[in-house]
C-alpha positions as CSV (number, residue, x, y, z in Angstrom):
1,M,-5.8,-13.8,7.4
2,K,-3.6,-12.4,4.6
3,S,-4.0,-8.6,5.6
4,N,-3.0,-9.4,9.1
5,K,0.2,-10.9,8.1
6,Y,0.8,-7.9,5.8
7,V,0.2,-5.4,8.5
8,E,2.6,-7.3,11.0
9,E,5.3,-7.2,8.1
10,L,4.6,-3.4,7.9
11,K,5.1,-2.9,11.7
12,N,8.6,-4.5,11.4
13,K,9.8,-2.2,8.8
14,S,11.6,1.1,9.3
15,A,10.1,4.5,8.4
16,V,12.4,4.6,5.2
17,D,11.2,1.2,4.0
18,L,7.5,2.1,4.7
19,Q,8.1,5.3,2.6
20,Q,9.6,3.2,-0.2
21,E,6.7,0.7,0.0
22,L,4.2,3.7,-0.2
23,V,5.9,5.1,-3.3
24,A,5.9,1.7,-4.9
25,A,2.2,1.1,-4.1
26,K,1.2,4.5,-5.5
27,K,3.0,3.8,-8.6
28,E,1.3,0.5,-9.0
29,L,-2.1,2.1,-8.4
30,F,-1.4,4.6,-11.1
31,N,-0.3,1.9,-13.6
32,L,-3.5,-0.1,-12.7
33,R,-5.7,3.0,-13.2
34,F,-4.0,3.7,-16.5
35,Q,-4.5,0.0,-17.6
36,N,-8.2,0.3,-16.5
37,A,-8.8,3.4,-18.6
38,T,-7.4,1.8,-21.7
39,N,-9.2,-1.4,-21.1
40,Q,-6.2,-3.6,-20.6
41,L,-6.7,-4.4,-17.0
42,E,-7.9,-8.1,-16.4
43,N,-8.2,-8.2,-12.6
44,T,-10.1,-4.9,-11.6
45,A,-10.2,-6.2,-8.0
46,R,-6.5,-5.4,-7.7
47,I,-7.2,-1.8,-7.8
48,R,-9.1,-1.9,-4.6
49,E,-6.6,-4.3,-3.0
50,V,-3.7,-1.7,-3.8
51,R,-5.8,1.2,-2.4
52,K,-6.3,-0.6,0.9
53,N,-2.7,-1.6,1.1
54,I,-1.7,2.2,0.7
55,A,-4.3,3.0,3.5
56,R,-2.6,0.3,5.7
57,I,0.9,1.6,5.1
58,Q,-0.2,5.2,5.8
59,T,-1.8,3.9,9.1
60,V,1.4,2.1,10.2
61,M,3.4,5.3,9.4
62,T,1.1,7.5,11.6
63,Q,1.2,4.8,14.4
64,K,5.0,4.9,14.2
65,A,5.1,8.7,14.3
66,K,2.9,9.0,17.2
67,V,4.9,6.5,19.1
68,A,8.2,8.5,18.3
69,E,6.7,11.6,19.9
């Protein structure tokens, strides 16, 4: 599946890279919500996808933090 590959890629990244990816995903989500509010968004399913990606990034970050302890 596509999400499994994405999670594997996330697991191979460092904590700094994950943090940068999280910031970028949150910015994208903000922009998508803004476009949706102004009726400029064509693919509304992208909002859900980005939200799930943010959750995946946060999950991997938490897993890495627990392993580091």
